[in-house]
N, C-alpha and C positions, 0 to 999 in steps of 0.2 A: 547351277553348281554341281548338282548330283550327276548330270550327264558328263560334265568335264572331268570330274573325279573318276567316274566309271571308265571314261575313255583313257585317262592317264593310267589307271591300274591295268587295263587291257594292253596298252602300249608297253608298259613296263614288263608285263608277263611275256609278251611277244618278244621283246628284246632279250629277256633272259633265256627264252627257248632258243632263239637264234644264236646268241653268243655261246651258249653251253653245248651246241651241236645237236640238240634234240630234234631239229628240223632236218638233219642230214640222214636220209633213209639208210644209207650204207652203214653209218655209225650205229644207228638203232638196231639194224639187222645183225651187225657185228656184236653188239651187246647181248642180244637175245640168242645168238648162236653159241651155246655153251659146249657143244660137241665138236665144233670146228675151231676156227681162229677167233677165239673170244676176245672182245674188246671191252675191258672193264671200266673204261673212262667215264661212262655215264653213271656208274655206281656212285661216284662222288657227287654228281649233280643231284641224283635222287636222294642220296643220304643227306646232303646239305639241305635240300628242300624239306625233308622230313624233320630234321633237327630244328630248323628255323620255325616251321609250322607248329611243331609240338610246344616249343617255348612260347611262341606268340599266342597260341590257343589258351594255354594256362594263364598267361599274364592278362590277356584281354578279359577272360571270364572272372578273374579275381578282382580286377580293378573297375570294370565297366558294367553298368546295368543294361545299357542299350548300345547297339552298334552305331557307327557314325553315319552310314549311308542309308541303311534300311530301318524299318520300324522295329524289327525284332530279329534275333538270331534264328536261323532255320537249321536246327540240329536234329538229325534223324533220331527217332525214338525206337524204331523197330530194331530188334536184335536177333530175330529168327532168320534162319537160312532156309529159303524155299526154292522151288524149281526156277522161278523167274530170276532170282538173284544168280543162281548157278549158271543158268542158260545165258544170261546177259554177260556175266563175267567171262564165260567160255567164248562167246561171240566176240567180245572185245579183245581177248587174248589172241584168238585165232586171227582176227583182222590185223592186230598190231604186229603179230609175228610174221604174217604173210606179206603185208604191205610195208611194214616199218614205219607206219604213220598212225598216230592217234589224234583225236579231235583238236586239241590245242595246237600242236605243231602242224597239223594239216591246214588249219585256217591260216596260221602264220605263214606257211610256205606258199600260200596262194599269192602273196605279194611278189614273189619271184616270177610268177606266171608259169610255174612248173605244171605241166599237163597232168602228172600223176596226182598232184595235190588237188587240182581242180576236179579231177575225176573222183578222188576220194571224198571230197567235201560234197559233191553232187550226190554220190551214193549214200553218204551219211544223212543228208537232208531227206533223201528218198526213204531211207530206213526209219527216220524219225516220223515222217508222215505215215508210213505203213504201220508203225507202232500205234500212233494216235488213232488211226482207223480201226485197227484190230482191237485195241483196248476199248474204244467206244462201243464196238459191237459186243464185246464180252460183257461190258457193264450193262448194256441194254438187255442182253439175254438174261443176266442175273436179276434184273429188275422186273422182267415179265412174270406175271403170275403163272403158276404151273397149271397146265391144261389137264382136265380130268378125262 
């Protein structure tokens, strides 16, 4: 049941991205191009998503003790802004602004066979792998005792 519900939610999310135009690279680039021919149509999509999420988040946490699918809610507790957060946000923004694709729409667009989406997702997976390797090395270096 868990897998079917997860699959349905993923499908519903993908359909929303496709119907709203979030998978259309030219539409996304047009939205991000505030100095040229700006296309504000995606503002409604993002605004609507933020409103729905904000209301649902408050209602769920008021009424439910446990989530439906998972064992517990995974709500971030860190509130500090560090180099890794800023660097990650900058890399995401540069990638989104340059390619017009972010992870959700990129994966959704692969269903069309678009080579740009396939290349994007391949690069994303490579970046995730590189992060895991570099992060593991950094953790290992921290764990080593200092040499005298």
